[in-house]
C-alpha positions as CSV (number, residue, x, y, z in Angstrom):
1,M,-85.4,8.0,-20.1
2,A,-81.5,8.2,-20.7
3,A,-82.0,7.5,-24.6
4,T,-84.2,10.8,-25.2
5,E,-81.6,13.0,-23.2
6,P,-79.3,15.2,-25.6
7,R,-75.9,13.4,-26.4
8,N,-74.0,16.3,-25.3
9,T,-75.8,16.9,-22.1
10,E,-74.7,16.1,-18.7
11,P,-76.6,15.8,-15.5
12,K,-75.5,18.4,-12.9
13,D,-74.4,16.2,-10.5
14,A,-72.7,13.9,-13.1
15,E,-69.2,12.4,-12.2
16,P,-66.3,13.7,-13.9
17,K,-65.2,11.7,-16.5
18,D,-61.7,10.7,-15.0
19,A,-63.4,9.7,-11.3
20,E,-62.6,6.7,-9.9
21,P,-65.3,4.0,-10.2
22,K,-67.6,3.3,-7.1
23,D,-68.0,0.2,-5.2
24,A,-71.5,-1.5,-5.3
25,D,-72.3,0.7,-2.4
26,G,-71.4,4.2,-4.0
27,E,-68.0,4.6,-2.2
28,T,-65.0,4.9,-4.2
29,G,-63.0,1.9,-4.8
30,S,-59.6,1.2,-4.0
31,P,-57.5,0.5,-7.2
32,G,-56.9,-3.0,-8.1
33,P,-53.6,-5.0,-8.1
34,P,-51.3,-3.8,-11.3
35,A,-51.7,-5.9,-14.1
36,P,-49.3,-8.9,-14.5
37,E,-47.7,-6.9,-17.6
38,K,-46.9,-3.9,-15.7
39,K,-45.0,-6.1,-12.9
40,R,-43.3,-8.1,-15.7
41,K,-41.8,-4.3,-17.0
42,R,-41.0,-3.2,-13.5
43,L,-38.8,-6.1,-12.7
44,R,-37.3,-5.9,-16.5
45,R,-36.3,-2.4,-15.8
46,T,-34.9,-3.1,-12.2
47,R,-32.8,-6.3,-14.1
48,R,-31.2,-3.4,-16.3
49,I,-30.5,-1.2,-14.0
50,T,-28.8,-3.9,-11.7
51,L,-26.7,-5.0,-14.7
52,A,-25.8,-1.6,-15.6
53,V,-24.5,-1.0,-12.2
54,L,-22.6,-4.0,-12.2
55,L,-21.0,-3.7,-15.4
56,V,-19.8,0.0,-14.9
57,L,-18.2,-1.6,-11.5
58,L,-16.8,-4.9,-13.0
59,V,-15.9,-3.8,-16.4
60,P,-13.0,-1.8,-15.4
61,L,-11.9,-3.9,-12.6
62,L,-11.6,-6.7,-15.0
63,T,-9.8,-4.9,-17.6
64,A,-7.5,-3.7,-14.9
65,E,-6.9,-7.2,-13.9
66,T,-6.6,-8.5,-17.4
67,A,-3.7,-5.9,-18.1
68,L,-2.0,-7.3,-14.9
69,R,-2.0,-10.6,-16.2
70,I,-0.3,-9.5,-19.4
71,N,2.1,-7.6,-17.6
72,Y,3.4,-10.6,-15.7
73,T,4.2,-12.2,-19.3
74,G,7.7,-12.3,-20.9
75,D,11.0,-12.8,-20.0
76,P,13.2,-10.8,-17.8
77,A,16.1,-9.2,-19.3
78,D,19.5,-11.0,-18.7
79,G,21.6,-9.1,-15.6
80,T,18.5,-8.0,-13.9
81,Y,19.5,-9.6,-10.6
82,T,20.8,-8.2,-7.3
83,R,23.1,-5.4,-7.0
84,N,23.9,-6.2,-3.7
85,R,22.0,-3.3,-2.5
86,D,19.1,-5.0,-1.1
87,A,17.7,-4.8,2.4
88,I,15.6,-6.5,5.5
89,W,13.3,-5.2,8.0
90,L,14.3,-6.7,11.2
91,G,12.0,-6.7,14.3
92,H,12.3,-5.3,17.9
93,A,13.5,-8.5,19.6
94,W,16.9,-7.5,18.1
95,V,17.4,-4.2,20.4
96,D,15.2,-5.2,23.4
97,G,17.2,-8.2,24.6
98,R,15.6,-11.3,23.2
99,K,18.4,-11.7,20.6
100,K,21.4,-12.7,21.6
101,D,25.2,-13.6,20.2
102,A,24.1,-17.0,18.7
103,D,21.0,-15.2,16.9
104,L,23.6,-12.6,15.5
105,T,26.0,-15.3,14.4
106,T,23.1,-17.1,12.5
107,L,21.7,-13.9,10.6
108,A,25.7,-13.0,9.8
109,R,25.9,-16.5,8.3
110,D,22.5,-16.4,6.3
111,L,23.0,-12.7,5.2
112,K,26.4,-13.5,3.6
113,T,24.8,-15.5,0.8
114,T,22.4,-12.7,-0.1
115,G,22.9,-9.1,-1.7
116,I,21.6,-7.5,1.5
117,R,23.5,-4.5,2.8
118,D,20.9,-2.5,4.7
119,L,19.0,-3.6,8.1
120,Y,16.0,-1.7,9.0
121,V,15.7,-2.4,12.8
122,H,12.4,-1.8,14.6
123,T,13.8,0.6,17.5
124,G,10.5,2.7,17.9
125,P,7.5,3.0,18.1
126,M,7.7,6.6,18.6
127,E,5.1,8.2,20.8
128,H,2.4,10.1,19.1
129,D,4.4,13.4,20.2
130,G,7.1,12.1,18.3
131,T,9.3,11.4,21.1
132,L,11.2,8.2,21.6
133,P,11.7,6.6,25.0
134,K,15.4,5.3,25.3
135,S,13.9,2.2,27.2
136,R,12.3,0.7,23.8
137,Y,16.2,-0.2,22.8
138,P,18.6,-0.9,25.5
139,R,20.4,-3.7,23.0
140,A,21.0,-1.1,20.1
141,R,24.2,-0.5,20.5
142,W,25.4,-4.4,21.3
143,L,23.7,-5.0,17.6
144,V,25.4,-2.2,15.7
145,D,28.4,-2.9,17.0
146,A,28.0,-6.8,16.5
147,V,26.7,-6.2,12.8
148,H,29.9,-3.9,11.8
149,R,31.8,-6.5,13.3
150,E,30.6,-9.5,12.0
151,L,29.2,-8.3,8.4
152,P,31.7,-5.4,7.5
153,G,30.2,-3.2,4.8
154,V,26.5,-3.9,6.3
155,R,24.5,-1.1,7.7
156,V,22.0,-0.8,10.6
157,Q,19.6,1.9,10.4
158,A,16.8,2.5,13.1
159,F,13.2,1.8,11.9
160,L,11.0,4.4,13.6
161,G,7.5,4.3,12.9
162,D,4.2,5.5,14.2
163,V,0.5,5.5,13.7
164,L,-0.9,8.9,12.1
165,A,-3.9,10.5,13.2
166,T,-5.0,10.4,9.3
167,E,-8.3,8.0,9.7
168,S,-8.9,7.9,13.1
169,P,-8.6,10.4,16.3
170,D,-5.4,8.7,17.9
171,G,-1.9,8.9,16.4
172,M,0.7,11.0,15.4
173,R,-0.1,14.7,13.9
174,L,2.5,16.0,11.5
175,E,0.7,19.3,11.0
176,E,2.2,20.0,14.3
177,P,5.5,21.8,14.4
178,A,6.4,20.6,17.7
179,T,5.9,16.9,16.7
180,R,7.5,17.2,13.7
181,A,10.7,18.8,15.8
182,A,10.5,16.1,18.4
183,V,11.0,13.2,15.2
184,V,13.9,14.9,14.2
185,D,15.2,15.0,17.8
186,S,14.5,11.3,18.1
187,A,16.4,10.6,14.8
188,R,19.4,12.6,16.6
189,Q,19.1,10.3,19.3
190,V,19.4,7.1,17.4
191,L,22.4,8.2,15.3
192,D,24.0,9.0,18.8
193,V,23.5,5.6,19.8
194,G,25.6,4.3,16.6
195,Y,23.2,3.9,14.0
196,D,24.2,4.1,10.5
197,G,20.8,5.6,9.3
198,V,17.1,6.6,9.8
199,H,14.3,4.6,8.5
200,L,10.7,6.3,9.0
201,D,7.6,4.4,8.6
202,L,4.5,6.5,9.1
203,E,0.9,5.2,8.1
204,P,-1.6,5.9,6.8
205,L,0.3,8.7,5.2
206,H,-1.9,10.4,2.4
207,S,-1.0,11.4,-0.8
208,G,0.2,14.9,-1.1
209,D,1.1,15.6,2.7
210,G,3.6,19.1,2.5
211,D,4.2,18.5,6.4
212,Y,5.6,14.8,5.7
213,L,7.7,16.3,3.1
214,S,8.9,19.2,5.4
215,L,9.8,16.5,8.0
216,L,11.7,14.7,5.7
217,D,13.6,18.1,4.9
218,D,14.2,18.7,8.6
219,V,15.3,14.9,9.2
220,R,18.0,14.5,6.1
221,A,19.7,17.9,7.2
222,V,20.4,15.6,10.4
223,T,21.5,12.9,8.6
224,R,23.4,14.6,6.0
225,A,25.5,16.5,8.7
226,R,26.1,12.8,10.1
227,D,26.9,11.5,6.8
228,A,24.2,8.9,7.7
229,Q,21.3,7.4,5.7
230,L,17.5,8.7,5.5
231,S,15.0,6.3,4.1
232,V,11.4,5.8,3.9
233,A,8.8,3.0,3.9
234,A,6.7,4.3,1.1
235,H,2.9,3.6,-0.2
236,Q,2.4,2.0,-3.4
237,I,1.6,3.9,-6.5
238,D,-1.7,4.6,-8.0
239,P,-2.4,1.8,-10.3
240,L,-4.5,4.1,-12.4
241,P,-4.4,8.0,-12.4
242,G,-6.1,9.7,-9.3
243,F,-7.2,6.2,-7.9
244,H,-6.5,7.0,-4.0
245,S,-8.8,9.7,-4.4
246,F,-11.6,7.1,-5.6
247,W,-10.5,4.8,-3.4
248,G,-10.8,7.1,-0.5
249,T,-14.0,8.2,-1.1
250,V,-15.5,4.8,-1.1
251,A,-13.2,3.3,1.2
252,G,-12.4,6.1,3.6
253,H,-8.6,4.9,3.0
254,P,-6.5,6.2,0.2
255,K,-4.0,3.8,0.6
256,W,-2.3,4.6,-2.9
257,W,0.2,7.9,-3.2
258,S,0.2,9.6,-6.8
259,Q,3.1,8.7,-9.0
260,E,4.0,12.7,-8.6
261,F,3.9,12.6,-4.8
262,F,6.0,9.7,-4.7
263,G,8.8,11.3,-6.8
264,R,8.7,14.4,-4.6
265,V,9.3,11.9,-1.4
266,A,12.1,10.1,-3.9
267,R,14.1,13.3,-4.3
268,R,14.1,14.1,-0.6
269,V,15.5,10.5,0.8
270,D,18.6,8.5,0.2
271,Q,16.7,5.4,0.1
272,I,13.0,4.4,-0.6
273,A,11.4,1.4,-0.2
274,V,8.3,0.4,-1.5
275,M,5.7,-1.6,0.5
276,S,4.7,-3.5,-2.5
277,Y,2.5,-6.6,-0.3
278,D,-0.9,-6.2,0.9
279,T,-2.3,-5.6,-2.7
280,M,-5.6,-7.4,-2.7
281,Q,-4.7,-9.4,-5.5
282,P,-6.2,-13.0,-5.5
283,L,-3.6,-14.7,-7.6
284,E,0.0,-15.0,-8.1
285,S,0.0,-14.0,-11.6
286,L,-2.1,-11.0,-11.0
287,Y,0.3,-9.8,-7.9
288,G,3.3,-10.5,-9.7
289,G,1.7,-8.1,-12.8
290,Y,1.1,-5.6,-10.1
291,V,4.6,-5.5,-8.7
292,A,5.9,-5.4,-12.2
293,Q,3.9,-2.4,-13.0
294,Q,4.7,-0.8,-9.3
295,T,8.1,-1.3,-10.1
296,S,7.9,0.4,-13.6
297,L,6.0,3.3,-11.7
298,A,8.6,4.1,-9.1
299,L,11.3,4.0,-11.7
300,E,10.0,6.3,-13.9
301,V,10.2,9.0,-10.9
302,T,13.0,8.1,-9.0
303,P,16.1,10.0,-9.5
304,P,19.1,7.8,-10.2
305,T,20.7,9.2,-7.3
306,T,17.9,7.5,-4.9
307,H,18.4,4.2,-4.0
308,L,14.9,2.5,-4.7
309,L,14.1,-1.1,-3.2
310,M,10.7,-3.2,-3.9
311,G,9.4,-4.8,-1.0
312,L,9.0,-8.7,-0.7
313,P,6.6,-10.6,1.4
314,F,8.6,-12.7,3.9
315,Y,5.2,-13.0,5.8
316,H,2.2,-15.5,5.5
317,E,-1.1,-14.4,6.3
318,N,-4.8,-14.7,4.9
319,R,-7.0,-11.7,5.3
320,F,-8.4,-9.3,3.2
321,G,-5.9,-7.3,1.5
322,H,-3.3,-10.1,1.9
323,W,-3.8,-13.8,0.4
324,N,-1.0,-15.9,0.9
325,H,-1.3,-18.4,-1.9
326,A,-1.2,-15.0,-4.2
327,E,1.6,-12.7,-2.5
328,T,4.6,-15.1,-2.8
329,V,8.1,-14.0,-2.7
330,A,8.5,-16.0,-6.3
331,A,5.9,-14.0,-8.1
332,A,7.3,-10.7,-6.1
333,V,10.7,-11.3,-7.7
334,R,9.6,-11.8,-11.0
335,G,7.5,-8.8,-11.1
336,V,10.3,-6.8,-9.9
337,R,12.7,-8.4,-12.9
338,L,9.9,-7.9,-15.5
339,G,9.4,-4.1,-14.2
340,L,13.2,-3.3,-14.2
341,S,13.7,-5.1,-17.6
342,R,11.0,-2.8,-19.5
343,T,11.8,0.2,-17.8
344,D,15.5,0.7,-16.5
345,A,17.3,-2.6,-16.8
346,D,20.5,-0.9,-16.0
347,R,19.5,1.0,-13.0
348,E,22.5,0.7,-10.4
349,R,20.9,2.0,-7.1
350,F,18.2,-0.7,-7.0
351,G,17.3,-3.5,-4.8
352,V,14.4,-5.5,-3.2
353,A,13.6,-5.4,0.7
354,A,12.3,-8.2,3.0
355,Y,9.5,-7.9,5.2
356,I,9.8,-9.4,7.7
357,D,12.7,-11.5,9.3
358,F,10.6,-13.2,12.0
359,A,8.3,-14.6,9.8
360,A,10.2,-15.7,6.9
361,T,10.5,-19.4,5.8
362,E,12.9,-21.5,4.2
363,Q,10.9,-21.4,0.8
364,D,10.7,-17.4,1.1
365,W,14.5,-17.5,1.3
366,A,15.2,-20.0,-1.4
367,S,12.7,-18.1,-3.8
368,Y,14.6,-14.7,-3.1
369,R,18.1,-16.5,-3.4
370,D,17.1,-18.4,-6.6
371,G,15.4,-15.7,-8.2
372,W,17.2,-12.3,-7.2
373,V,20.6,-13.1,-6.1
374,R,21.5,-16.0,-8.5
Protein backbone atom coordinates (compact mmCIF):
# COMPACT_ATOMS: atom_id res chain seq x y z
CA MET A 1 0.00 0.00 0.00
CA ALA A 2 2.68 2.49 0.94
CA ALA A 3 4.63 1.64 -2.22
CA THR A 4 1.77 2.73 -4.53
CA GLU A 5 1.33 6.17 -2.86
CA PRO A 6 2.74 9.24 -4.64
CA ARG A 7 6.29 10.07 -3.38
CA ASN A 8 5.46 13.69 -2.54
CA THR A 9 2.18 13.06 -0.77
CA GLU A 10 1.92 12.63 3.03
CA PRO A 11 -1.18 11.52 4.91
CA LYS A 12 -2.94 14.35 6.70
CA ASP A 13 -2.16 12.86 10.09
CA ALA A 14 1.50 12.25 9.32
CA GLU A 15 4.08 13.21 11.99
CA PRO A 16 6.15 16.34 11.28
CA LYS A 17 9.55 15.52 9.95
CA ASP A 18 11.28 16.87 13.05
CA ALA A 19 9.03 15.14 15.55
CA GLU A 20 10.68 13.21 18.34
CA PRO A 21 10.66 9.41 17.96
CA LYS A 22 7.94 7.47 19.75
CA ASP A 23 8.24 4.48 21.99
CA ALA A 24 6.60 1.21 21.11
CA ASP A 25 3.42 2.30 22.91
CA GLY A 26 3.19 5.45 20.82
CA GLU A 27 4.39 7.86 23.52
CA THR A 28 7.14 10.33 22.79
CA GLY A 29 10.39 8.99 24.21
CA SER A 30 12.87 10.99 26.28
CA PRO A 31 16.14 11.79 24.52
CA GLY A 32 18.92 9.39 25.30
CA PRO A 33 22.22 10.26 26.95
CA PRO A 34 24.57 12.48 24.92
CA ALA A 35 27.00 10.71 22.74
CA PRO A 36 30.46 10.11 24.25
CA GLU A 37 31.99 12.52 21.74
CA LYS A 38 29.74 15.36 22.94
CA LYS A 39 30.79 14.70 26.52
CA ARG A 40 34.44 14.85 25.59
CA LYS A 41 33.97 18.14 23.74
CA ARG A 42 32.18 19.68 26.71
CA LEU A 43 34.93 18.54 29.07
CA ARG A 44 37.65 19.95 26.81
CA ARG A 45 35.81 23.27 26.60
CA THR A 46 35.52 23.46 30.41
CA ARG A 47 39.21 22.72 30.80
CA ARG A 48 40.16 25.41 28.30
CA ILE A 49 38.04 28.01 30.09
CA THR A 50 39.51 27.06 33.47
CA LEU A 51 43.04 27.24 32.10
CA ALA A 52 42.37 30.62 30.51
CA VAL A 53 41.06 32.03 33.81
CA LEU A 54 44.09 30.69 35.68
CA LEU A 55 46.45 32.20 33.13
CA VAL A 56 44.72 35.57 33.35
CA LEU A 57 45.24 35.51 37.12
CA LEU A 58 48.65 33.88 37.36
CA VAL A 59 50.63 35.41 34.49
CA PRO A 60 50.50 38.99 35.85
CA LEU A 61 51.25 37.70 39.35
CA LEU A 62 54.24 35.64 38.20
CA THR A 63 55.48 38.55 36.11
CA ALA A 64 55.27 40.91 39.08
CA GLU A 65 56.99 38.44 41.42
CA THR A 66 59.76 37.87 38.89
CA ALA A 67 60.29 41.62 38.69
CA LEU A 68 60.57 41.79 42.48
CA ARG A 69 63.17 39.02 42.50
CA ILE A 70 65.20 40.89 39.88
CA ASN A 71 64.75 44.07 41.93
CA TYR A 72 66.58 42.37 44.79
CA THR A 73 69.72 41.73 42.74
CA GLY A 74 72.77 43.97 42.46
CA ASP A 75 74.94 45.79 44.97
CA PRO A 76 73.87 48.80 47.02
CA ALA A 77 75.87 51.97 46.46
CA ASP A 78 78.62 52.95 48.84
CA GLY A 79 77.46 55.29 51.54
CA THR A 80 73.87 54.03 51.66
CA TYR A 81 73.90 53.59 55.42
CA THR A 82 72.26 55.34 58.33
CA ARG A 83 72.11 59.12 58.29
CA ASN A 84 71.46 58.98 62.05
CA ARG A 85 67.82 59.80 61.35
CA ASP A 86 66.24 56.44 62.23
CA ALA A 87 63.25 55.80 64.49
CA ILE A 88 61.56 53.07 66.50
CA TRP A 89 57.97 52.47 67.56
CA LEU A 90 57.70 51.82 71.32
CA GLY A 91 54.85 50.04 73.10
CA HIS A 92 52.37 51.44 75.61
CA ALA A 93 54.25 50.02 78.59
CA TRP A 94 56.57 53.03 78.47
CA VAL A 95 53.81 55.44 79.53
CA ASP A 96 51.35 53.39 81.59
CA GLY A 97 53.66 52.61 84.51
CA ARG A 98 54.99 49.17 83.59
CA LYS A 99 58.44 50.41 82.55
CA LYS A 100 60.84 51.64 85.23
CA ASP A 101 64.15 53.48 85.50
CA ALA A 102 66.14 50.29 84.91
CA ASP A 103 64.29 49.70 81.64
CA LEU A 104 65.07 53.21 80.49
CA THR A 105 68.73 52.73 81.33
CA THR A 106 68.84 49.59 79.19
CA LEU A 107 67.02 51.29 76.32
CA ALA A 108 69.41 54.24 76.42
CA ARG A 109 72.42 51.92 76.36
CA ASP A 110 71.08 50.00 73.36
CA LEU A 111 70.09 53.07 71.35
CA LYS A 112 73.48 54.74 71.72
CA THR A 113 74.93 52.22 69.23
CA THR A 114 72.25 52.95 66.61
CA GLY A 115 71.15 55.76 64.33
CA ILE A 116 67.80 56.14 66.12
CA ARG A 117 66.86 59.73 66.91
CA ASP A 118 63.04 59.54 67.13
CA LEU A 119 60.88 57.45 69.45
CA TYR A 120 57.23 56.96 68.46
CA VAL A 121 55.73 56.05 71.84
CA HIS A 122 52.24 54.54 71.89
CA THR A 123 50.25 57.06 73.91
CA GLY A 124 46.71 56.34 72.69
CA PRO A 125 44.60 54.85 71.40
CA MET A 126 42.30 57.78 70.95
CA GLU A 127 38.58 57.35 71.41
CA HIS A 128 36.51 57.08 68.23
CA ASP A 129 35.40 60.68 68.76
CA GLY A 130 39.04 61.85 68.64
CA THR A 131 39.49 62.53 72.34
CA LEU A 132 42.37 61.13 74.41
CA PRO A 133 41.82 60.29 78.11
CA LYS A 134 44.75 61.51 80.21
CA SER A 135 44.53 58.32 82.25
CA ARG A 136 46.11 56.42 79.35
CA TYR A 137 49.57 57.93 79.77
CA PRO A 138 50.27 58.61 83.48
CA ARG A 139 54.05 58.16 83.08
CA ALA A 140 54.53 60.12 79.86
CA ARG A 141 56.22 63.05 81.55
CA TRP A 142 58.66 60.71 83.31
CA LEU A 143 59.60 59.11 79.98
CA VAL A 144 60.10 62.38 78.13
CA ASP A 145 62.29 63.83 80.87
CA ALA A 146 64.31 60.62 81.22
CA VAL A 147 64.97 60.32 77.49
CA HIS A 148 66.03 63.96 77.25
CA ARG A 149 68.40 63.38 80.15
CA GLU A 150 69.86 60.01 79.08
CA LEU A 151 69.72 60.47 75.31
CA PRO A 152 70.35 64.11 74.38
CA GLY A 153 69.19 64.82 70.84
CA VAL A 154 66.61 62.01 70.76
CA ARG A 155 63.01 63.17 70.30
CA VAL A 156 59.98 61.56 71.93
CA GLN A 157 56.81 61.71 69.85
CA ALA A 158 53.32 60.72 71.00
CA PHE A 159 52.08 57.85 68.84
CA LEU A 160 48.31 58.46 68.54
CA GLY A 161 46.19 55.99 66.62
CA ASP A 162 42.75 54.53 66.15
CA VAL A 163 40.79 52.27 63.85
CA LEU A 164 38.86 54.13 61.17
CA ALA A 165 35.28 53.29 60.25
CA THR A 166 36.22 52.83 56.60
CA GLU A 167 35.62 49.09 56.36
CA SER A 168 33.36 48.42 59.33
CA PRO A 169 30.64 50.36 61.19
CA ASP A 170 32.83 50.88 64.26
CA GLY A 171 35.72 53.32 64.40
CA MET A 172 36.74 56.94 64.02
CA ARG A 173 34.98 58.95 61.32
CA LEU A 174 37.24 61.62 59.87
CA GLU A 175 34.41 63.00 57.76
CA GLU A 176 32.93 64.50 60.94
CA PRO A 177 34.41 67.98 61.65
CA ALA A 178 33.95 67.54 65.40
CA THR A 179 36.06 64.39 65.35
CA ARG A 180 38.88 66.08 63.45
CA ALA A 181 38.77 69.01 65.86
CA ALA A 182 39.03 66.60 68.79
CA VAL A 183 42.12 64.96 67.26
CA VAL A 184 43.72 68.40 66.97
CA ASP A 185 42.93 69.02 70.64
CA SER A 186 44.50 65.65 71.51
CA ALA A 187 47.65 66.77 69.70
CA ARG A 188 47.76 69.95 71.80
CA GLN A 189 47.18 67.85 74.89
CA VAL A 190 50.24 65.61 74.39
CA LEU A 191 52.45 68.54 73.42
CA ASP A 192 51.48 70.16 76.72
CA VAL A 193 52.93 67.09 78.47
CA GLY A 194 56.30 67.77 76.86
CA TYR A 195 56.35 65.48 73.83
CA ASP A 196 58.54 66.63 70.95
CA GLY A 197 55.97 65.74 68.32
CA VAL A 198 52.80 63.95 67.29
CA HIS A 199 52.84 60.69 65.34
CA LEU A 200 49.49 59.75 63.76
CA ASP A 201 48.59 56.20 62.75
CA LEU A 202 45.00 55.93 61.51
CA GLU A 203 44.03 52.70 59.74
CA PRO A 204 42.68 51.53 57.40
CA LEU A 205 43.03 54.84 55.60
CA HIS A 206 41.91 54.75 51.98
CA SER A 207 43.81 56.46 49.21
CA GLY A 208 42.50 59.90 48.33
CA ASP A 209 40.91 60.66 51.72
CA GLY A 210 40.53 64.45 51.67
CA ASP A 211 39.36 64.59 55.29
CA TYR A 212 42.68 63.08 56.36
CA LEU A 213 44.57 65.73 54.42
CA SER A 214 42.51 68.44 56.13
CA LEU A 215 43.31 66.90 59.50
CA LEU A 216 47.03 66.94 58.74
CA ASP A 217 46.86 70.62 57.80
CA ASP A 218 45.13 71.44 61.09
CA VAL A 219 47.49 69.38 63.26
CA ARG A 220 50.56 70.78 61.54
CA ALA A 221 49.46 74.31 62.32
CA VAL A 222 49.57 73.29 65.99
CA THR A 223 52.92 71.48 65.84
CA ARG A 224 54.61 74.28 63.91
CA ALA A 225 53.47 76.81 66.47
CA ARG A 226 55.13 74.65 69.16
CA ASP A 227 58.28 73.93 67.11
CA ALA A 228 57.30 70.25 67.27
CA GLN A 229 57.27 67.43 64.74
CA LEU A 230 54.28 66.01 62.86
CA SER A 231 54.88 62.48 61.64
CA VAL A 232 52.61 59.80 60.22
CA ALA A 233 52.62 56.06 59.67
CA ALA A 234 51.87 55.65 55.96
CA HIS A 235 50.34 52.82 53.95
CA GLN A 236 52.38 51.19 51.19
CA ILE A 237 52.28 52.58 47.65
CA ASP A 238 50.57 50.85 44.72
CA PRO A 239 53.08 48.28 43.36
CA LEU A 240 51.18 48.62 40.07
CA PRO A 241 49.24 51.74 39.02
CA GLY A 242 45.71 51.66 40.41
CA PHE A 243 46.28 48.44 42.33
CA HIS A 244 44.52 49.77 45.44
CA SER A 245 41.29 50.09 43.42
CA PHE A 246 41.57 46.54 42.08
CA TRP A 247 42.32 45.09 45.51
CA GLY A 248 39.53 47.06 47.10
CA THR A 249 37.09 45.57 44.59
CA VAL A 250 38.17 41.94 44.99
CA ALA A 251 39.09 41.95 48.70
CA GLY A 252 37.15 44.86 50.19
CA HIS A 253 40.38 46.33 51.59
CA PRO A 254 42.27 48.76 49.30
CA LYS A 255 45.43 48.50 51.50
CA TRP A 256 47.72 50.60 49.28
CA TRP A 257 47.81 54.31 48.50
CA SER A 258 48.33 55.76 45.07
CA GLN A 259 51.77 57.28 44.64
CA GLU A 260 50.12 60.65 44.02
CA PHE A 261 48.23 60.52 47.33
CA PHE A 262 51.37 59.44 49.17
CA GLY A 263 53.10 62.54 47.84
CA ARG A 264 50.23 64.77 48.98
CA VAL A 265 50.55 63.36 52.50
CA ALA A 266 54.36 63.67 52.47
CA ARG A 267 54.15 67.37 51.63
CA ARG A 268 52.00 68.02 54.71
CA VAL A 269 54.21 66.44 57.38
CA ASP A 270 57.72 66.60 58.81
CA GLN A 271 58.21 62.83 58.78
CA ILE A 272 56.51 60.00 56.92
CA ALA A 273 57.20 56.39 57.91
CA VAL A 274 56.15 53.69 55.44
CA MET A 275 54.75 50.54 57.05
CA SER A 276 56.77 48.37 54.69
CA TYR A 277 55.82 45.04 56.25
CA ASP A 278 52.73 42.79 56.12
CA THR A 279 53.39 42.58 52.38
CA MET A 280 52.05 39.05 51.61
CA GLN A 281 55.42 38.13 50.06
CA PRO A 282 56.27 34.42 50.57
CA LEU A 283 60.06 34.56 50.08
CA GLU A 284 62.83 36.67 51.56
CA SER A 285 64.13 37.67 48.13
CA LEU A 286 60.65 38.77 47.00
CA TYR A 287 60.13 40.74 50.19
CA GLY A 288 63.49 42.47 49.79
CA GLY A 289 62.69 43.32 46.18
CA TYR A 290 59.32 44.66 47.25
CA VAL A 291 60.92 46.92 49.88
CA ALA A 292 63.40 48.16 47.26
CA GLN A 293 60.48 49.04 45.00
CA GLN A 294 58.56 50.76 47.81
CA THR A 295 61.65 52.76 48.76
CA SER A 296 62.03 54.03 45.20
CA LEU A 297 58.34 54.85 44.83
CA ALA A 298 58.36 56.80 48.11
CA LEU A 299 61.55 58.69 47.30
CA GLU A 300 60.15 59.79 43.94
CA VAL A 301 57.30 61.77 45.53
CA THR A 302 58.63 62.73 48.97
CA PRO A 303 60.10 66.25 48.92
CA PRO A 304 63.68 66.50 50.21
CA THR A 305 62.45 68.71 53.04
CA THR A 306 60.35 65.84 54.44
CA HIS A 307 62.04 63.09 56.42
CA LEU A 308 61.24 59.69 54.82
CA LEU A 309 61.57 56.46 56.82
CA MET A 310 61.09 52.85 55.69
CA GLY A 311 59.68 50.39 58.23
CA LEU A 312 61.62 47.33 59.41
CA PRO A 313 59.76 44.27 60.80
CA PHE A 314 61.06 43.81 64.37
CA TYR A 315 58.25 41.34 65.13
CA HIS A 316 57.61 37.68 64.45
CA GLU A 317 54.30 36.21 63.31
CA ASN A 318 53.13 33.69 60.77
CA ARG A 319 49.80 34.56 59.18
CA PHE A 320 48.43 35.58 55.82
CA GLY A 321 50.11 38.83 54.93
CA HIS A 322 53.23 38.27 57.01
CA TRP A 323 55.53 35.24 56.89
CA ASN A 324 58.28 35.40 59.46
CA HIS A 325 60.75 33.49 57.28
CA ALA A 326 60.28 35.99 54.43
CA GLU A 327 59.90 39.38 56.11
CA THR A 328 63.27 39.65 57.82
CA VAL A 329 65.16 42.72 58.96
CA ALA A 330 68.14 41.69 56.83
CA ALA A 331 66.02 41.55 53.66
CA ALA A 332 64.33 44.84 54.47
CA VAL A 333 67.63 46.63 55.08
CA ARG A 334 69.12 45.33 51.84
CA GLY A 335 65.94 46.33 49.97
CA VAL A 336 66.05 49.82 51.47
CA ARG A 337 69.69 50.26 50.44
CA LEU A 338 68.98 49.04 46.89
CA GLY A 339 66.01 51.38 46.47
CA LEU A 340 67.96 54.29 47.91
CA SER A 341 70.94 53.53 45.63
CA ARG A 342 68.82 53.50 42.48
CA THR A 343 66.68 56.54 43.21
CA ASP A 344 68.42 59.11 45.41
CA ALA A 345 71.55 57.72 47.06
CA ASP A 346 72.46 61.07 48.59
CA ARG A 347 69.06 61.81 50.17
CA GLU A 348 69.86 63.29 53.56
CA ARG A 349 66.47 63.24 55.30
CA PHE A 350 66.11 59.48 55.13
CA GLY A 351 66.12 56.60 57.59
CA VAL A 352 64.52 53.36 58.74
CA ALA A 353 61.96 52.79 61.49
CA ALA A 354 61.85 49.60 63.58
CA TYR A 355 58.48 48.09 64.52
CA ILE A 356 58.28 47.30 67.43
CA ASP A 357 60.49 47.29 70.55
CA PHE A 358 58.73 44.66 72.69
CA ALA A 359 58.81 41.99 69.95
CA ALA A 360 62.39 42.58 68.78
CA THR A 361 65.03 39.86 69.03
CA GLU A 362 68.80 40.09 69.27
CA GLN A 363 68.96 38.92 65.66
CA ASP A 364 66.73 41.82 64.58
CA TRP A 365 69.04 44.32 66.25
CA ALA A 366 72.14 42.62 64.84
CA SER A 367 70.73 42.66 61.30
CA TYR A 368 69.89 46.35 61.65
CA ARG A 369 73.32 47.26 63.00
CA ASP A 370 75.32 45.08 60.60
CA GLY A 371 73.36 46.02 57.49
CA TRP A 372 72.50 49.66 58.10
CA VAL A 373 74.49 51.21 60.94
CA ARG A 374 77.89 49.60 60.23
